[in-house]
N, C-alpha and C positions, 0 to 999 in steps of 0.2 A: 504493500500500500504506500509506504513512504517513497519508494522509488518512482511510483507513478505520480504522486502528488506534486513533487518538486518540478518536474518538467512541465506539467499542466499549468502550474502557477506561473512559471517563467514565461510560458507562451502567452498567458493572459496579460502579463505585464508588458511584454514586447508589443503585443497587439494594441494594448491600451495606449502606448506611447506613439505608435505609428499610425493608428487609425484616425480618420478625420473626426469621428464622433467622440473619441476618447482622448484626444490630444491634450486637453487641459491638465491631465494628471502630471505631465512632464514639466509644467511650470512650478515655481515655488509654491508650496502650501503654507498657509498661515494657520496655526492652531495655538491653543492656550495650554501651556505647560504649568500646571498647578503643582506646587511643592507638596501639598497634602490634600488629596481628594476626599478624605474622611476625617476632618479635624473635629475637635471637641468644642462644646459651648465655652465661650470665653477666649478661644484662640482667634487668630486672624488669618485672612486669606493672603497668600503670597504667590506670585506667579511671574512667568516671563512669556513673551510672545515668540514662539518658535516660528522660524521662517526658513523652510528647508525642503529637500527631497528625501531626507533620511528620518527614520523614527527608531530610536530617540534622535533628537535634533543635534546638529553641529553648529547651527547659526541662530541668531536671535534678531528680531526686528527692534529698532530703537523707537523711542517715544515720539520722535519727530514725524514718523510715518503713520502715527495712530490718529484716527478720526475720533473714536469714541470708545470708552470702556467703562463698565459699571457692573454691579451685582444686583440681582433680584432675590429677595428673601422668600421664604415659603408662602407668604401672603401676597407676593408681587410688589412689595415696596422696594424702592431703589436705594442701594447703598453705594456710596462713592468709593472709587479706587483711585489712588494717587501714585504717581511715579516716584520711586525712591532712588532711582539711578537711570541711566539711559535705557536699560533693558529690564529693570526690576520694578514690579508694581505690588502695592499692598493695600488691603482694605482700610478705609478710613476709621472704622470702629471694629472692636471685637464682635464676634458672632454671638448674638444674644439668645438664640433659641434653637432647639433641635428642628430637623427637617431638611428639605432639599432646596439648595440654592442654585441659581444659574448665573454664571459669569458670561458677559456679552462683550464682544470687541469687534470693531470695524476698522479696517485699514483705509487710509486715504486712497480714493480711486485715482487713476491716472492712465495716460497713454504711454505705450512703449512701442517703438517701431523698429523692426528688423530690416537692415539693409545688407548689401553685400560687404560692407565694411564693419558690420557689427550692429549692436543695439543702440538706439537713441531713446533714452528714457525722457518722458515728459514732452515728446514731440509727436505730432501727427505726420501724415504723409506730405503735407504741404511744405514746400521748400527743400525737400530731401530728394536725393537722386538714388537710383538703384534700389528702390524699396521692394522688399520681399513680402512683408506683411505688417500691418498696423493693428494693434489691439488696445482697447480700453479695458482695464482690469478692475474688478470690484471684488473684495474679499471680506467675508464675515465669519466669525468664529464664536462658538459657545462651549462652555464646560459645565458639567454637572458636579456639584460638590454636596456630599451628604454629611450633615452634622448630626452625629448620633444616629437615631433611627430615621430612615427615609420617610418623608411625608410632605403633604401639600400638592398643589397642582401646577406650580410655577414651571416645572420641568417641561410640561406639554403646552405651555402658552406660546401662541404664534406671535412673533415680534414684528413681522412685516418687513423683514430683510428682502432684498431682491431675490436671493436664493437662500433657502433656509432648511436646515435639518431639524425636524420636530420629533423628539422621542415620544412614542405613544405608551411607553411603560417607563417607570422610574428605574434607571440602571442600578440604583442603590438597593432595590428590592429583588434583584436578579442574582443568579449564581452561575458558575461555570456549567455549560451545557444548555442553558436556557436560550431562548431567542429574544432579541430586542427588536420590536417592530418600530419603524420610523416612517415618517411621512416627509417627502421632499416637496417644498412649496416654491413656486416661482411667481413673483409679483402677486402673491396672495392666492394663487390657484395651484392645485395639485399638479405635479410634473410627472407625467407617465413615461415609461420606457427610458428612464435615465439611469446611467451607470452609477453605482454606489460601491465604494471600496472601503475596506476596514482592515485594521491590523492591531496587534497587541504588543506591548513592550516585551522584548526578548524574542520575537518571532524571527526577525531578520535585521541585519545592519546594512543590507544592500539598498541601493538607490531605487526609489519608486517601486518597492516590493510590498505586497499586501497579503494578508492571510485569508481574506474572504472577499469575494466579488459577486455582485448580484445586480439586478435592475428593478426599478419600481414598476408596479402594476398600473392598471388604468386609473386607479385612485391615488397614485403617487406613493404607494406604500411598499416598503421593502422589509424583509425580515433577515436579521443578521444573527447567526449562531455565535454565542459567546464561547468560543473554543477553549478559552483559557482564562483563569482569573488574572487580575492585574489591570494596568492602565490600557485603555483602548483609544484608538483614533478612527473616526469615520469621516470620509471625505466624499464630496460629490461636486460636479461642475457642470456648467451649461453655457453654450455659445449661441449668440444671436448676431444676425447681420447688423452692421452699423448703418444708420439711415443715409449717410452721405459717403459713398465709396470714394469720393475724391479726397476726403479728409482721413478716413480710417476704414478698416475692413470689418471689424467685429467687436462686439462686447464679449468679454469672458468673465463669467460669474463663478465664484467658488464659495463653498461653505464647509466648515468642519465642526466636529463635535468630539470632545474628549471627556472621559469619565473613568471610574474604576469599578471593576467587578471583584467583589470580595470572595 
């Protein structure tokens, strides 16, 4: 079984990077690397913004590229997160109650254009020569943190991101071997037939390599088997044509979710 599983996985990853519908996986992913996904009441949230092709990450995004970051408590109240260094963020206040919290982050959107001479970040096609492709990138990330016993409905709240992963079950209430159902939303509507990839800490240190691959159904729902306990990353992406092809070619949206299975 193991000898079959690895080649199949590698084939999926190679196809994912080369295929036109799956190409976004080979861009940098943004996700929330939380120092403790299961803190106790009275402790604080501490995290960094991973920005990489590898899980665990080797690179971090600095605060200058961050549009927004905050925490929602189990009742949906917003808690402030502040930067404590270029890459380190901490909650403004200690966590007051048990339950499930959601950390939310958005990267500043922007253009990047590939030419025969390399990438031009912050530039559209206008004024550039030998353009291969222009993309406007938008990235959103969420993390689930369980303080004591999992509880509340914040984990399944739709926040209205362009592209959003919405867990339909609380990861804090799941165990190894369970399935986590998620819904992928695009501009407020379920996104069908969209690729979803997931991996867990310790599965691989190779670039763009995932432990699980699936697609959403007609209701935008996908089920991911929690193959292993530990920290998980789920990622999905979606590409749309840019309205003015003289300026740029495409929008590329990505969304990630991190959490821990005990």
